[in-house]
N, C-alpha and C positions, 0 to 999 in steps of 0.2 A: 672511254678507256685508255688509260695509259698504258700504250703497247710494250714499251721498255719493260714497266714494273711486272707487268702479265707475263713476259717472257722470263724472267728474271725468278719470278716465282714459281712458275713451271719449271724450270731446270733445278732450282734447287730442292723442290718437292720428290724430284727424281731422283737426286744424288743424297738427299737426307733419308729418303724411305719412307716418307708421311707429309702430312701438313705440319703436325704439332712440332716435329722437327725441324722442318723448314722455317717455322713461324719464330721459333727461339734463334735460329741462325741469323735471320732476317731483321730481329728484332720489331717484327709485327705480330699481331694478334693472328690467331689461326682462321679467324673468320675472313679477316682481310684477305690472307692467302688463297683460303678457297674461294671466295668472288673473283679474285684476280685468275685464277685460273681457269674457273667456270665462264668468267667474259670471254679469255682467250678462245675457250672450245666453242663458244656462242657464235664469235664473230669468223670462225672457221668454219664453223657448220658441221665438226667431226668432234669424234670424241677423243680424246690424248689419254686419259687415263680410266682403268677399270678400277673402281673403289669398292672396297669392302671393310665389314666393321673390324678387319684385322690386319689387312693390307692395302698399299696403292702399288698398281702394278701398269707398266705400260699397254697401250694397244699397238697394234702392228703399225699403224700409221703414226702413233705418239712416239714409237720409238725412233722413226725416221726423222720426226720433226725436232725431237729431243737431240739426236746428233747435230743437225744444224743449228739450233738455237745455241746449243754450249758451245759449238767454234765462234759464234757472233760474239757471244757473253766473254770467250776467253780472249779474242782479238781485241776488244773492246778494253778488256784489264790489261793487255800487254801496251795498248795505246796510252792507257795511264799510267803506266809503269814506266815507259819511255819519258814520258813528261815529268813525272816523279822524279826519276835518276837524273835529270838535268838541275835539281834543286840542290841548293847546298845543304840544307837541314833535311830531315826525312821527315814526314807529318803522319800523321794518322795514328789506326789501331794497330797492335800486333800481340795475336794471341798465341802465346807459347807454354805448350804441355811437357811435364817432365817427371819421370820416377821420384820418389820421393829419397831413394836410395843415392840421388843425384845431386841434391841439393846443395852438399858441401861445393860441387864443381859451379853449379849453376848461380847460386847466390851472388858473389863477387862480380861477374858476368853482368847480371841482370842489375845490380845497383850501378857499376860502371856505364853501362849502357842508358840508363835512364838520368843519370848525371849528364852526359856526355850528349846526347838526344832527348831534351824536356818535351819536343813538339812530337813524340812518339809515344803512345799512351800504352805501356805494356801489362797485359792481361797474363800474368804467369800463374798457371795450376799445377799440382803435383797430383799423383795418382800412384796407385800400388801395383797395378798391372804392369808384369814385366812385357807383356807383348800385349800393346792395348787395340782397342777397335780403330777401326781407322780414322786417324787424326783429323784427316780432310773433310770427310762427311759430318764430323761435329764442329766445323768451322776455323779449327788451330790453324795459323799458320807455319808453323815447327813444333817438334815434336823430338825431343831428347829421352832416348831408353836406353836400358842397359843390354837390349838384345834385339835383333832385328826379326821384323813378322817374315815368318817365311814363304808367303806369298803377298804383295803387296805392287799396288801401281804407282806408290808415291817414289820419289827421288830419296836414294837412301845414300848419304855421305858418312863413312866410318871416321869416328873421331877417337876413337881409342881400342885397343884389344885388351883382354883379360882372362884370368882363369878364376875358378873358384879356391878358398881355401877352408881346409877343414881346421877347425880350432876350437880349444876349451880353456877354462881358467884350471891355472895349477891346483886349485883346491880340488876340482872333480878329480883329477888323477890320484888324490890322497885316499880315496875311496875307489876306483875302479880301476882294473886294470887297461895299461896303455894299448889302445888297438895298434896290432901289426899290419892287419890286411883287411882289405873293405868288408869282407864277411865277418869281420869281429863286430862292427858297427851293429849287426842284428840284437847284439847284446846290451848295448848301450842306449840312454837315453838320448835321443836325437830331437834337437830342436827344429821346428817345421815351419817355414814361411808359408803364408796360406796361398800366395799365387806363383809357388816355384814350378816353372815351365816344365819339373819332372817329379811332378806328384811328391809320392813318398818313397821315392829311390833315388840313393845317390849313384852317381854314375862316375866312374875313373877308368884312366887308362894306366897299365900296369907298366912296369921297366920294359916289357920287351913289344911296346905299342900295342898291347891287346886291348881291347873296352872290356870293362865288368862292372856289374852293377850290382848293389845290394839293395832289398827292400829293408827300411828302418820304421822306426814307430819312436812315439815319445808323449809325454805329457803338456806338450804346449805348442800348439798351433796359431799363429798371429801373423797380421799382413803389417805389424809395426816395429820398423828397423830399432826404435828407441827401445821397445821391451826385449827383443832379441838381444841387443847388447847387453843389456841389464840382466837378463836372464842369465845369458852366458857368462859373465862374467862373475856372478854371484855361484856360479859352479852347478848350475843344474843340469847340465849338458852338454852337448857338441851341437855346432853350426857351422854348417857348411854354407858359406856366403862370400861375396865380393870382398878382395881386401880392401878395398877402400872404404869399406862400411867398419875396419876392425883396425885400420893402420897404426892408429895412435896406441892403441889396447896391446897390439902385438910389440910396440917399439917399447913401453913401458913396462913389458911383462906382465900386465895383467891379464893374458892370453896366450896361448902356444898354440902352435901348429902341430896337426898330426899326420901318420902317414906321409913321410917325405919323399918316399921312392913312387908315389903315384899321383898323377895329375889329373887335371880336369879338362874338357875339351875347350878350346879357344872360345870364348864370345867378343860381341864387339859392342860398344857404346855407340849408337848410331843416330844421326840428326836426319829426321824424314820430314820432307817437305811435298807439296802438290807438284805435278808436271806441268812446268811453264818453260816456254823459252825465254823467259825475261823472268828471272827471279828478282823482286820488289828490293828496294834499296834498302828499307829498313830490316828486312829479313838477311840480305847479303851482310849488313853489316854487323849484326846480332853473331851470326854464323861465324863471322871470321874474327869475334873476338872469343868464341867458344874453340875454335880451333887453335887458339893462340893458348888459352886457358888450359885445355887439354895437354896439348905439348908441352907446358911446363910445368905441370905435376904429374908426369909419369912415374914419380914415385910413390904416387898414392894407389896405382894399379898394379904395379909388378915388383917394388922394392920391397921385399919380406926380408925379415931379421934373421940371422943364420940358426939354423934348426940344430 
């Protein structure tokens, strides 16, 4: 039995919540993972995991063993990272996850990073979830999201702060009354983002700093930013969205902002990565580039045209 491989498989099964997820993370077959964990249990003479058709859970002994094994693997990873940090050129695979709304920020950084560090294989995947599942459990080294998870064990680095903007096309206002109060939105066709953290309610803060919300409805619900831009520009309805998705359309006059006396709560674009005392060189370099990018592009986040 390869003791280190078995320990690694055991820890990843616990972290991933199952054998199949661990197999994907380690790029091995589910059978291999299962055999390695079974061999570990046989060598110890104890059961570490309770297995059912639906889930995998730790036994009492397994929980204690997992804590020690996790620390051992973390210390080994940190030792490897220290060695890697001494290298002039970072190497290896870097898995990055970002929300599709942030692609315009991320794309130039990913391109520059790949050009500067060809020894790093950058695996970039986009998502439509505002608050995603734990990226670390899915094997990602870094995740860039437009909102921070309310409860997470991940390290969080704020890249920028922003507020939603309510907008529509001038053509829409030719056939509909201009809303003056959030309550007026109940009488308008509001285009809804499928993964909104607020569901079918729009939340605002009035001039006296009092929160107010309105339940809205509309004839389009989608997770596609492209479709939302097209539908709003075509005059189909109102869209409550991040300003960086429509900054070009607002600047050109294709869209106009509404409810100038009301604002929304402040949100944060965040970088999320696993808790480690020593962040890998490649992650640190990419994070530095992202921080620089968001600092340079503040106008996309808060520079709206005069209303």
